[in-house]
A tleap script that builds the chain and sets N, CA, C and O, in Angstrom:
source leaprc.protein.ff14SB
mol = sequence {
  NMET ALA TYR LYS GLU LYS ASP ILE GLU LYS
  GLN TYR PHE THR ILE SER GLU VAL ALA GLU
  MET PHE ASP VAL ASN SER SER LEU ILE ARG
  PHE TRP GLU LYS GLU PHE SER SER ILE GLN
  PRO LYS LYS GLY ARG GLY GLY ASN ARG MET
  TYR THR LYS LYS ASP VAL ASP THR ILE ARG
  THR ILE HIE HIE LEU VAL LYS GLU ARG GLY
  PHE THR LEU ASP GLY ALA ARG LYS GLN LEU
  LYS GLY ASN PRO THR ALA SER ASP ASN ASP
  ALA GLU VAL VAL GLU ARG LEU GLN SER ILE
  ARG ALA PHE LEU VAL GLU LEU LYS GLY ARG
  CLEU
}
set mol.1.N position { 242.658 106.010 206.810 }
set mol.1.CA position { 243.434 107.323 206.691 }
set mol.1.C position { 243.050 107.661 205.278 }
set mol.1.O position { 243.029 106.781 204.418 }
set mol.2.N position { 242.786 108.742 205.051 }
set mol.2.CA position { 242.520 109.274 203.670 }
set mol.2.C position { 243.715 110.048 203.102 }
set mol.2.O position { 244.329 110.730 203.923 }
set mol.3.N position { 244.062 110.054 202.080 }
set mol.3.CA position { 245.028 110.465 201.434 }
set mol.3.C position { 244.686 111.749 200.587 }
set mol.3.O position { 243.632 111.885 199.966 }
set mol.4.N position { 245.628 112.604 200.635 }
set mol.4.CA position { 245.428 114.028 199.830 }
set mol.4.C position { 245.940 113.666 198.397 }
set mol.4.O position { 246.824 112.816 198.287 }
set mol.5.N position { 245.452 114.238 197.374 }
set mol.5.CA position { 246.082 113.936 196.133 }
set mol.5.C position { 247.502 114.474 196.045 }
set mol.5.O position { 248.346 113.869 195.384 }
set mol.6.N position { 247.825 115.770 196.798 }
set mol.6.CA position { 249.345 115.954 196.892 }
set mol.6.C position { 250.150 114.995 197.522 }
set mol.6.O position { 251.328 114.935 197.170 }
set mol.7.N position { 249.705 114.177 198.453 }
set mol.7.CA position { 250.374 113.296 199.352 }
set mol.7.C position { 250.955 112.235 198.315 }
set mol.7.O position { 252.054 111.723 198.527 }
set mol.8.N position { 250.214 111.919 197.209 }
set mol.8.CA position { 250.601 110.657 196.447 }
set mol.8.C position { 251.287 111.323 195.287 }
set mol.8.O position { 250.763 112.103 194.492 }
set mol.9.N position { 252.552 110.901 195.301 }
set mol.9.CA position { 253.445 111.358 193.973 }
set mol.9.C position { 253.428 110.340 193.011 }
set mol.9.O position { 253.500 109.133 193.236 }
set mol.10.N position { 253.317 110.952 191.814 }
set mol.10.CA position { 253.308 109.850 190.626 }
set mol.10.C position { 254.696 109.491 190.578 }
set mol.10.O position { 255.599 110.286 190.839 }
set mol.11.N position { 254.879 108.214 190.222 }
set mol.11.CA position { 255.961 107.624 190.032 }
set mol.11.C position { 256.359 107.242 188.585 }
set mol.11.O position { 257.515 107.054 188.205 }
set mol.12.N position { 255.321 107.160 187.889 }
set mol.12.CA position { 255.528 106.959 186.351 }
set mol.12.C position { 254.662 107.800 185.488 }
set mol.12.O position { 253.501 108.094 185.773 }
set mol.13.N position { 255.316 108.184 184.374 }
set mol.13.CA position { 254.703 109.109 183.441 }
set mol.13.C position { 254.434 108.267 182.154 }
set mol.13.O position { 255.228 107.388 181.818 }
set mol.14.N position { 253.401 108.521 181.496 }
set mol.14.CA position { 253.326 108.057 179.893 }
set mol.14.C position { 254.065 108.834 179.076 }
set mol.14.O position { 254.456 109.950 179.419 }
set mol.15.N position { 254.313 108.299 177.924 }
set mol.15.CA position { 255.021 109.096 176.957 }
set mol.15.C position { 254.294 110.370 176.464 }
set mol.15.O position { 254.937 111.382 176.186 }
set mol.16.N position { 252.960 110.312 176.360 }
set mol.16.CA position { 252.062 111.494 175.939 }
set mol.16.C position { 252.226 112.460 177.248 }
set mol.16.O position { 252.335 113.649 176.948 }
set mol.17.N position { 252.259 112.198 178.484 }
set mol.17.CA position { 252.482 113.054 179.562 }
set mol.17.C position { 253.951 113.794 179.527 }
set mol.17.O position { 254.081 115.008 179.690 }
set mol.18.N position { 254.843 113.047 179.333 }
set mol.18.CA position { 256.159 113.694 178.950 }
set mol.18.C position { 256.245 114.376 177.932 }
set mol.18.O position { 257.067 115.289 178.010 }
set mol.19.N position { 255.583 114.260 176.787 }
set mol.19.CA position { 255.785 115.094 175.561 }
set mol.19.C position { 255.078 116.340 175.766 }
set mol.19.O position { 255.449 117.434 175.339 }
set mol.20.N position { 253.854 116.068 176.564 }
set mol.20.CA position { 253.134 117.551 176.862 }
set mol.20.C position { 253.978 118.335 177.935 }
set mol.20.O position { 253.890 119.563 177.929 }
set mol.21.N position { 254.704 117.778 178.759 }
set mol.21.CA position { 255.574 118.642 179.666 }
set mol.21.C position { 256.502 119.465 178.990 }
set mol.21.O position { 256.858 120.552 179.444 }
set mol.22.N position { 256.953 118.940 177.804 }
set mol.22.CA position { 258.076 119.682 177.172 }
set mol.22.C position { 257.502 120.158 175.719 }
set mol.22.O position { 258.287 120.514 174.840 }
set mol.23.N position { 256.354 120.149 175.553 }
set mol.23.CA position { 255.631 120.674 174.352 }
set mol.23.C position { 256.232 120.132 172.924 }
set mol.23.O position { 256.399 120.810 171.910 }
set mol.24.N position { 256.500 118.804 173.096 }
set mol.24.CA position { 257.151 118.095 171.831 }
set mol.24.C position { 256.237 117.038 171.457 }
set mol.24.O position { 255.313 116.698 172.196 }
set mol.25.N position { 256.474 116.484 170.279 }
set mol.25.CA position { 255.779 115.410 169.914 }
set mol.25.C position { 256.224 113.886 170.416 }
set mol.25.O position { 257.444 113.725 170.419 }
set mol.26.N position { 255.445 112.761 170.834 }
set mol.26.CA position { 255.902 111.636 171.486 }
set mol.26.C position { 256.856 111.111 170.465 }
set mol.26.O position { 257.690 110.402 171.030 }
set mol.27.N position { 257.064 111.191 169.105 }
set mol.27.CA position { 258.092 110.809 168.320 }
set mol.27.C position { 259.519 111.110 168.697 }
set mol.27.O position { 260.502 110.370 168.663 }
set mol.28.N position { 259.389 112.510 169.105 }
set mol.28.CA position { 260.656 112.955 169.498 }
set mol.28.C position { 261.268 112.276 170.764 }
set mol.28.O position { 262.482 112.089 170.848 }
set mol.29.N position { 260.456 111.940 171.676 }
set mol.29.CA position { 260.818 111.399 172.858 }
set mol.29.C position { 261.328 109.866 172.511 }
set mol.29.O position { 262.302 109.358 173.066 }
set mol.30.N position { 260.628 109.291 171.638 }
set mol.30.CA position { 261.082 107.914 171.276 }
set mol.30.C position { 262.305 108.012 170.514 }
set mol.30.O position { 263.128 107.097 170.532 }
set mol.31.N position { 262.471 109.059 169.851 }
set mol.31.CA position { 263.945 109.345 169.011 }
set mol.31.C position { 264.960 109.509 170.015 }
set mol.31.O position { 266.003 108.859 169.945 }
set mol.32.N position { 264.748 110.289 170.902 }
set mol.32.CA position { 265.682 110.748 172.121 }
set mol.32.C position { 266.073 109.377 173.029 }
set mol.32.O position { 267.165 109.069 173.507 }
set mol.33.N position { 264.812 108.686 173.090 }
set mol.33.CA position { 265.207 107.300 173.788 }
set mol.33.C position { 266.275 106.517 173.215 }
set mol.33.O position { 267.199 106.002 173.844 }
set mol.34.N position { 266.038 106.459 171.751 }
set mol.34.CA position { 267.028 105.646 171.061 }
set mol.34.C position { 268.694 106.453 170.956 }
set mol.34.O position { 269.743 105.808 170.937 }
set mol.35.N position { 268.631 107.599 170.913 }
set mol.35.CA position { 269.890 108.449 171.015 }
set mol.35.C position { 270.574 108.456 172.264 }
set mol.35.O position { 271.803 108.508 172.248 }
set mol.36.N position { 269.960 108.411 173.341 }
set mol.36.CA position { 270.547 108.697 174.683 }
set mol.36.C position { 270.339 107.372 175.492 }
set mol.36.O position { 269.199 107.056 175.832 }
set mol.37.N position { 271.193 106.755 175.741 }
set mol.37.CA position { 271.185 105.491 176.567 }
set mol.37.C position { 270.770 105.704 178.039 }
set mol.37.O position { 270.459 104.728 178.721 }
set mol.38.N position { 270.757 106.805 178.486 }
set mol.38.CA position { 270.242 107.309 179.872 }
set mol.38.C position { 268.951 107.495 180.044 }
set mol.38.O position { 268.506 107.911 181.114 }
set mol.39.N position { 268.170 107.200 178.980 }
set mol.39.CA position { 266.648 107.190 179.126 }
set mol.39.C position { 266.228 105.694 178.825 }
set mol.39.O position { 266.230 105.160 177.716 }
set mol.40.N position { 265.916 105.203 179.868 }
set mol.40.CA position { 265.457 103.791 179.872 }
set mol.40.C position { 264.107 103.551 180.425 }
set mol.40.O position { 264.026 103.043 181.543 }
set mol.41.N position { 262.946 103.884 179.711 }
set mol.41.CA position { 261.674 103.648 180.447 }
set mol.41.C position { 261.322 102.214 180.752 }
set mol.41.O position { 261.796 101.340 180.026 }
set mol.42.N position { 260.612 101.924 181.660 }
set mol.42.CA position { 260.006 100.685 181.740 }
set mol.42.C position { 258.938 100.607 180.803 }
set mol.42.O position { 258.266 101.550 180.386 }
set mol.43.N position { 258.821 99.176 180.452 }
set mol.43.CA position { 257.608 99.022 179.505 }
set mol.43.C position { 256.549 98.081 180.246 }
set mol.43.O position { 256.935 97.082 180.855 }
set mol.44.N position { 255.261 98.421 180.176 }
set mol.44.CA position { 254.153 97.554 180.693 }
set mol.44.C position { 253.933 96.560 179.926 }
set mol.44.O position { 254.643 96.213 178.981 }
set mol.45.N position { 252.641 95.903 180.408 }
set mol.45.CA position { 252.416 94.505 179.686 }
set mol.45.C position { 251.949 94.818 178.110 }
set mol.45.O position { 252.072 93.953 177.243 }
set mol.46.N position { 251.495 95.914 177.878 }
set mol.46.CA position { 251.146 96.101 176.542 }
set mol.46.C position { 252.115 96.662 175.716 }
set mol.46.O position { 251.912 96.944 174.536 }
set mol.47.N position { 253.396 96.867 176.439 }
set mol.47.CA position { 254.492 97.633 175.539 }
set mol.47.C position { 254.441 99.201 175.653 }
set mol.47.O position { 254.994 99.932 174.832 }
set mol.48.N position { 253.673 99.694 176.825 }
set mol.48.CA position { 253.480 101.108 176.891 }
set mol.48.C position { 254.685 101.534 177.617 }
set mol.48.O position { 255.067 100.900 178.601 }
set mol.49.N position { 255.378 102.698 177.132 }
set mol.49.CA position { 256.508 103.221 178.107 }
set mol.49.C position { 256.105 103.810 179.216 }
set mol.49.O position { 255.219 104.660 179.127 }
set mol.50.N position { 256.690 103.468 180.533 }
set mol.50.CA position { 256.418 104.157 181.493 }
set mol.50.C position { 257.766 104.843 182.134 }
set mol.50.O position { 258.693 104.174 182.590 }
set mol.51.N position { 257.737 106.261 182.101 }
set mol.51.CA position { 259.114 107.001 182.434 }
set mol.51.C position { 258.934 107.338 184.105 }
set mol.51.O position { 257.933 107.587 184.777 }
set mol.52.N position { 260.216 107.239 184.409 }
set mol.52.CA position { 260.407 107.418 185.897 }
set mol.52.C position { 260.612 109.019 186.090 }
set mol.52.O position { 260.539 109.746 185.100 }
set mol.53.N position { 260.829 109.470 187.172 }
set mol.53.CA position { 261.355 111.007 187.459 }
set mol.53.C position { 262.664 111.179 186.888 }
set mol.53.O position { 263.002 112.227 186.337 }
set mol.54.N position { 263.531 110.005 187.028 }
set mol.54.CA position { 264.971 110.298 186.664 }
set mol.54.C position { 264.918 110.446 185.080 }
set mol.54.O position { 265.621 111.315 184.564 }
set mol.55.N position { 264.178 109.699 184.349 }
set mol.55.CA position { 263.930 109.776 182.976 }
set mol.55.C position { 263.480 111.131 182.445 }
set mol.55.O position { 263.969 111.630 181.432 }
set mol.56.N position { 262.510 111.713 183.186 }
set mol.56.CA position { 261.744 112.968 182.966 }
set mol.56.C position { 263.222 113.983 183.242 }
set mol.56.O position { 263.524 114.814 182.385 }
set mol.57.N position { 263.840 113.860 184.160 }
set mol.57.CA position { 264.775 114.671 184.456 }
set mol.57.C position { 265.977 114.848 183.430 }
set mol.57.O position { 266.474 115.933 183.129 }
set mol.58.N position { 266.359 113.614 182.943 }
set mol.58.CA position { 267.118 113.518 181.862 }
set mol.58.C position { 266.743 114.069 180.501 }
set mol.58.O position { 267.471 114.589 179.656 }
set mol.59.N position { 265.311 113.813 180.481 }
set mol.59.CA position { 264.685 114.478 179.108 }
set mol.59.C position { 264.641 115.944 179.081 }
set mol.59.O position { 264.733 116.588 178.036 }
set mol.60.N position { 264.486 116.515 180.369 }
set mol.60.CA position { 264.508 117.784 180.777 }
set mol.60.C position { 265.914 118.482 180.229 }
set mol.60.O position { 266.054 119.516 179.576 }
set mol.61.N position { 266.854 117.592 180.707 }
set mol.61.CA position { 268.083 118.239 180.352 }
set mol.61.C position { 268.570 118.141 179.124 }
set mol.61.O position { 269.385 119.007 178.802 }
set mol.62.N position { 268.265 117.231 178.261 }
set mol.62.CA position { 268.490 117.087 176.827 }
set mol.62.C position { 267.543 118.100 175.895 }
set mol.62.O position { 267.921 118.576 174.825 }
set mol.63.N position { 266.385 118.310 176.440 }
set mol.63.CA position { 265.527 119.242 175.953 }
set mol.63.C position { 266.162 120.696 176.276 }
set mol.63.O position { 265.981 121.446 175.317 }
set mol.64.N position { 266.740 121.212 177.169 }
set mol.64.CA position { 267.226 122.390 177.344 }
set mol.64.C position { 268.464 122.523 176.586 }
set mol.64.O position { 268.677 123.592 176.015 }
set mol.65.N position { 269.424 121.442 176.498 }
set mol.65.CA position { 270.626 121.340 175.760 }
set mol.65.C position { 270.322 121.505 174.087 }
set mol.65.O position { 270.956 122.228 173.318 }
set mol.66.N position { 269.368 120.778 173.809 }
set mol.66.CA position { 269.134 120.709 172.202 }
set mol.66.C position { 268.160 121.804 171.837 }
set mol.66.O position { 268.523 122.557 170.933 }
set mol.67.N position { 267.034 122.004 172.370 }
set mol.67.CA position { 266.113 122.998 172.094 }
set mol.67.C position { 266.295 124.335 172.535 }
set mol.67.O position { 265.881 125.262 171.838 }
set mol.68.N position { 266.859 124.533 173.596 }
set mol.68.CA position { 267.215 125.981 174.116 }
set mol.68.C position { 268.680 126.392 174.100 }
set mol.68.O position { 268.920 127.597 174.037 }
set mol.69.N position { 269.579 125.616 174.144 }
set mol.69.CA position { 270.991 126.070 173.821 }
set mol.69.C position { 271.439 125.733 172.346 }
set mol.69.O position { 272.405 126.263 171.799 }
set mol.70.N position { 270.710 124.893 171.835 }
set mol.70.CA position { 271.172 124.610 170.293 }
set mol.70.C position { 272.257 123.579 170.016 }
set mol.70.O position { 272.941 123.444 169.001 }
set mol.71.N position { 272.257 122.931 171.070 }
set mol.71.CA position { 273.328 121.633 170.866 }
set mol.71.C position { 272.924 120.764 169.921 }
set mol.71.O position { 271.727 120.487 169.837 }
set mol.72.N position { 273.837 120.217 169.089 }
set mol.72.CA position { 273.705 119.004 168.436 }
set mol.72.C position { 273.572 117.791 169.326 }
set mol.72.O position { 274.066 117.812 170.453 }
set mol.73.N position { 272.825 116.570 168.797 }
set mol.73.CA position { 272.665 115.595 169.614 }
set mol.73.C position { 274.061 114.944 170.024 }
set mol.73.O position { 274.184 114.447 171.144 }
set mol.74.N position { 274.922 114.948 169.274 }
set mol.74.CA position { 276.283 114.519 169.590 }
set mol.74.C position { 276.963 115.450 170.707 }
set mol.74.O position { 277.688 114.975 171.580 }
set mol.75.N position { 276.692 116.704 170.612 }
set mol.75.CA position { 277.291 117.822 171.744 }
set mol.75.C position { 276.578 117.444 173.019 }
set mol.75.O position { 277.184 117.221 174.067 }
set mol.76.N position { 275.197 117.376 172.881 }
set mol.76.CA position { 274.363 117.059 174.154 }
set mol.76.C position { 274.865 115.809 174.765 }
set mol.76.O position { 275.012 115.777 175.987 }
set mol.77.N position { 275.176 114.645 173.947 }
set mol.77.CA position { 275.540 113.479 174.472 }
set mol.77.C position { 276.869 113.531 175.222 }
set mol.77.O position { 277.073 112.893 176.255 }
set mol.78.N position { 277.865 114.429 174.563 }
set mol.78.CA position { 279.036 114.590 175.236 }
set mol.78.C position { 278.828 115.439 176.325 }
set mol.78.O position { 279.502 115.155 177.316 }
set mol.79.N position { 278.051 116.443 176.423 }
set mol.79.CA position { 277.796 117.301 177.692 }
set mol.79.C position { 277.315 116.254 179.002 }
set mol.79.O position { 277.806 116.310 180.130 }
set mol.80.N position { 276.296 115.347 178.586 }
set mol.80.CA position { 275.647 114.642 179.601 }
set mol.80.C position { 276.866 113.752 180.077 }
set mol.80.O position { 276.927 113.513 181.284 }
set mol.81.N position { 277.837 113.242 179.247 }
set mol.81.CA position { 278.636 112.257 179.764 }
set mol.81.C position { 279.605 112.979 180.615 }
set mol.81.O position { 280.036 112.448 181.638 }
set mol.82.N position { 280.044 114.405 180.172 }
set mol.82.CA position { 281.384 115.047 180.730 }
set mol.82.C position { 280.915 115.696 181.982 }
set mol.82.O position { 281.688 115.715 182.939 }
set mol.83.N position { 279.708 116.242 182.085 }
set mol.83.CA position { 279.340 117.010 183.380 }
set mol.83.C position { 277.780 117.135 183.460 }
set mol.83.O position { 277.151 118.181 183.301 }
set mol.84.N position { 277.251 115.881 183.738 }
set mol.84.CA position { 275.687 115.886 183.947 }
set mol.84.C position { 275.151 116.707 184.846 }
set mol.84.O position { 274.064 117.194 184.534 }
set mol.85.N position { 275.703 117.056 186.088 }
set mol.85.CA position { 275.194 117.768 186.973 }
set mol.85.C position { 274.926 119.283 186.699 }
set mol.85.O position { 273.969 119.985 187.025 }
set mol.86.N position { 276.128 119.587 185.957 }
set mol.86.CA position { 276.063 121.197 185.616 }
set mol.86.C position { 275.117 121.238 184.426 }
set mol.86.O position { 274.696 122.365 184.165 }
set mol.87.N position { 274.706 120.269 183.668 }
set mol.87.CA position { 273.807 120.445 182.717 }
set mol.87.C position { 272.320 120.340 183.522 }
set mol.87.O position { 271.406 121.068 183.134 }
set mol.88.N position { 272.163 119.662 184.349 }
set mol.88.CA position { 270.894 119.588 185.071 }
set mol.88.C position { 270.665 120.736 185.811 }
set mol.88.O position { 269.498 121.114 185.915 }
set mol.89.N position { 271.670 121.447 186.415 }
set mol.89.CA position { 271.611 122.873 187.110 }
set mol.89.C position { 271.278 123.743 186.139 }
set mol.89.O position { 270.336 124.496 186.385 }
set mol.90.N position { 271.838 123.829 185.055 }
set mol.90.CA position { 271.430 124.813 184.042 }
set mol.90.C position { 269.916 124.732 183.649 }
set mol.90.O position { 269.143 125.689 183.701 }
set mol.91.N position { 269.613 123.530 183.270 }
set mol.91.CA position { 268.224 123.315 182.911 }
set mol.91.C position { 267.261 123.782 183.993 }
set mol.91.O position { 266.301 124.460 183.627 }
set mol.92.N position { 267.401 123.511 185.216 }
set mol.92.CA position { 266.558 123.754 186.577 }
set mol.92.C position { 266.632 125.258 186.678 }
set mol.92.O position { 265.568 125.813 186.951 }
set mol.93.N position { 267.631 125.972 186.517 }
set mol.93.CA position { 267.846 127.412 186.684 }
set mol.93.C position { 266.981 128.030 185.588 }
set mol.93.O position { 266.121 128.866 185.863 }
set mol.94.N position { 267.226 127.595 184.295 }
set mol.94.CA position { 266.258 128.182 183.060 }
set mol.94.C position { 264.869 127.942 183.502 }
set mol.94.O position { 264.038 128.845 183.400 }
set mol.95.N position { 264.533 126.679 184.031 }
set mol.95.CA position { 263.053 126.430 184.179 }
set mol.95.C position { 262.582 127.544 185.387 }
set mol.95.O position { 261.516 128.133 185.209 }
set mol.96.N position { 263.148 127.747 186.255 }
set mol.96.CA position { 262.761 128.659 187.319 }
set mol.96.C position { 262.744 130.106 186.910 }
set mol.96.O position { 261.886 130.870 187.353 }
set mol.97.N position { 263.842 130.560 185.925 }
set mol.97.CA position { 263.744 131.715 185.668 }
set mol.97.C position { 262.501 132.123 184.560 }
set mol.97.O position { 261.998 133.243 184.463 }
set mol.98.N position { 262.185 131.060 183.849 }
set mol.98.CA position { 260.989 131.100 182.925 }
set mol.98.C position { 259.691 131.091 183.877 }
set mol.98.O position { 258.690 131.719 183.533 }
set mol.99.N position { 259.723 130.499 184.858 }
set mol.99.CA position { 258.530 130.618 185.801 }
set mol.99.C position { 258.240 131.923 186.461 }
set mol.99.O position { 257.118 132.328 186.766 }
set mol.100.N position { 259.391 132.543 186.649 }
set mol.100.CA position { 259.461 133.732 187.381 }
set mol.100.C position { 259.131 134.654 186.183 }
set mol.100.O position { 258.444 135.601 186.565 }
set mol.101.N position { 259.362 134.681 185.037 }
set mol.101.CA position { 259.170 135.523 183.980 }
set mol.101.C position { 257.682 135.555 183.759 }
set mol.101.O position { 257.106 136.640 183.674 }
set mol.102.N position { 256.981 134.326 183.654 }
set mol.102.CA position { 255.768 134.258 183.360 }
set mol.102.C position { 254.949 134.951 184.574 }
set mol.102.O position { 253.955 135.624 184.300 }
set mol.103.N position { 255.306 134.811 185.717 }
set mol.103.CA position { 254.532 135.574 186.959 }
set mol.103.C position { 254.671 136.883 186.917 }
set mol.103.O position { 253.748 137.610 187.282 }
set mol.104.N position { 255.977 137.432 186.414 }
set mol.104.CA position { 256.146 138.778 186.226 }
set mol.104.C position { 255.182 139.672 185.001 }
set mol.104.O position { 254.662 140.780 185.131 }
set mol.105.N position { 255.171 138.891 183.985 }
set mol.105.CA position { 254.336 139.138 182.872 }
set mol.105.C position { 252.777 139.198 183.326 }
set mol.105.O position { 252.058 140.154 183.035 }
set mol.106.N position { 252.357 138.134 184.031 }
set mol.106.CA position { 251.013 138.073 184.351 }
set mol.106.C position { 250.741 139.314 185.436 }
set mol.106.O position { 249.684 139.944 185.474 }
set mol.107.N position { 251.886 139.552 186.313 }
set mol.107.CA position { 251.614 140.635 187.295 }
set mol.107.C position { 251.518 141.872 186.367 }
set mol.107.O position { 250.616 142.673 186.612 }
set mol.108.N position { 252.223 142.076 185.487 }
set mol.108.CA position { 252.343 143.391 184.908 }
set mol.108.C position { 250.916 143.533 183.990 }
set mol.108.O position { 250.477 144.669 183.813 }
set mol.109.N position { 250.325 142.575 183.512 }
set mol.109.CA position { 249.040 142.572 183.040 }
set mol.109.C position { 247.908 142.895 183.954 }
set mol.109.O position { 246.801 143.263 183.559 }
set mol.110.N position { 248.255 142.735 185.212 }
set mol.110.CA position { 246.935 142.888 186.116 }
set mol.110.C position { 247.217 144.406 186.644 }
set mol.110.O position { 246.363 144.913 187.371 }
set mol.111.N position { 248.272 145.076 186.337 }
set mol.111.CA position { 248.595 146.475 186.757 }
set mol.111.C position { 247.731 147.319 185.792 }
set mol.111.O position { 247.753 148.548 185.858 }
savepdb mol mol.pdb
quit
């Protein structure tokens, strides 16, 4: 049985892949890893960090709070502890809206 590439979902992401997803430096991801205990990547034999989808979702929420909404690290930490699902939902909504905006801008350019 042949698998299509879409059928195989990636389970782990390298630090460079995660940094690229959010357009930040790898050093910022490592820094957030130290600041937020909820980010706990597995480490491979060579000590390479391997982030799960849960880690990436947590980083997405932190990125949204800190970079987009202007929270301090302490404020983001409190927000994650107080109501993490609301923060996750906010980040997801913003991401979807940005995607829609990009589509509309592209559509406008074609007209």
